[in-house]
N, C-alpha and C positions, 0 to 999 in steps of 0.2 A: 468637080465641083457643084456645088449644090445649087438647084433652081429654085429654092424656098424665097421669097421674097423679105427684105430685111426692114422693111415699114410697109405702113399702112398707105395708098395714096393720097394725093390730098383731097379729092374727090370725096373718098373714104373718111378721111379724119373729120372733112365738114359733117357727113354723116351723123357721125360719134359727137361732134359738139353741139349738134341740133339736138340730139339726145340730152345730153348731159345739160343743155342749158335748160332745158323744159325742168329736167329733175333737179336741178340747183334752184330754180325759181319757186318750184314746189315746197323744196326743203327750207329755204329761208323763210317761206311766209309762214310754215310749220315752226320754225323757231320763233318768228313773232309771236304767234299765238298762244305758244308755251309759255313765251316771257308774259303775255298779259293774263295766262292763267295764274303764273307763282305770284303777280302783282295782285290780284283780285283775291287770291286765298291770303296772300300777306295781309291786306286790309281788313278782310271777313275775321281773321283769326285775330287783330288787334282789336276790333270793336266789338266782339264778344267773348271776351274774358269773363266768360259764366262760371269757371270752376269747375266745370263736371269734366273729369279725367277722361271719359270715353269720348267728348266732344275734343278734346285737346288731343288725344291721342289719333282720332281719325284726320283731323286736321296736319298731326304732322306726316301722317302716313302719305297723306294725298300730297304734301308739300316735298315728300321725298321720292314718291312717284313722278311728279313732275320736274324735279331736278335732275332724275337720272335719264326723262326723256328727254329733257333737254341737252345732257351732255352727249347723247347719244346722236341726236340731231347735230349739234354740232361738229361730231367728228365725220357725221356722213356728207356735211356741207365743204370741211374741210377735205376730204377724200375726192369729191368733185372738182374742188377747186383745183387739185393737184392733177387730178386727169386733163383738166382744161389747160395747165402748163405743160402737161406732156403733150398735149395737142400741138399747141405752140410750136414746142423744141422738136416735133414730129418724131418722138418717141413712146408715141401713146400705142400702145396694143403691142409692145414689146415687152415677152415675159423678163422679170428681174432676176430670175436664175437663171435660165435656161438661154436666153437671147433670142429665142425664136418668138413668132407672131403667136400670140393669143386668139383662140379662135373666136370668130364673129359672133358666134351666137352667145358664148359665153360675156363677150363685151357687151352685147343688147340687153342681158341680163344683169349684169353687173359693170358698168361702165368704168367703176372706178377700180376695177380689177388690175392687179399689178403683176401676178401669175396666172401661168396656164395650170390646168387642169393637173397636166401630168407632174408640174412642179411642186402644187399644193400638195399632191399623193405623195410624192418622194419625200416631202417636208414631213410626214407623219400625218397629224391632224391638221394641218394648214399653219396659219401663221401663229406664230409665237404668242401673241395675245390672246388669240383662242384655245390655247390647249388646257388650259385649267377648265374654262365653260365646255370644252367638249369633252372632257374626262367625265365632268358631272352631268351633263345633258346628252350624253351620245345617243346613238340609235342603239337598237339591239344588239348590233355587231360589236360597239363599242366606239365607231366611228361615224363622224358627220358627212356629207357629202359638200362638196364646195358650193351646191345650191342652196344648203341649209345655212351653211356659215355666211355665205355673202348676201343673199337675199333678207336675211333677219333683221337688219335695219330698217329697211325699207317697209317691209311686212310690218315690224314693231310699231313704227311711226304712223301708219295709217290705220292700225286696228286702235291705237292710243288715241289719234284724235278723233276716231268713230265713236268711242268710248265716252269722250267728253263732248259729243254732241257735235261735232264736225265732220263734215264729208271730204 
């Protein structure tokens, strides 16, 4: 018989809930900020129909960047909300592949993780949605680590908000 626990304790789940709630609040604020930026960019482009193709190209590029950032942030919010549902169901922190507990250190870094490091490495480059990106953006050995894949959403959001004058 295995001595490995089947789930995290209620106290541990509460700690993860506090962590996720904080990240979720921050992510939702970022969504609102990005929506405001998109609205402002739309208003500016509508009022500045100068006919200069470089200005228009720059506006389109900025709008595309903002929309991509918004999409990624929406996905991050959805992943965090799913993690909260798993906490309610007391299935949070259980690997969807192996059924074993995901390491606490991994969950503290990537609280919306659904796979253990071992499961992700057995699965090739990680999740299917990241396979193509990993093939294009892989490190020197052609593979990214789980920290690279999972931390990119939060890292991108914070770096983009700084580039638009937000901390």
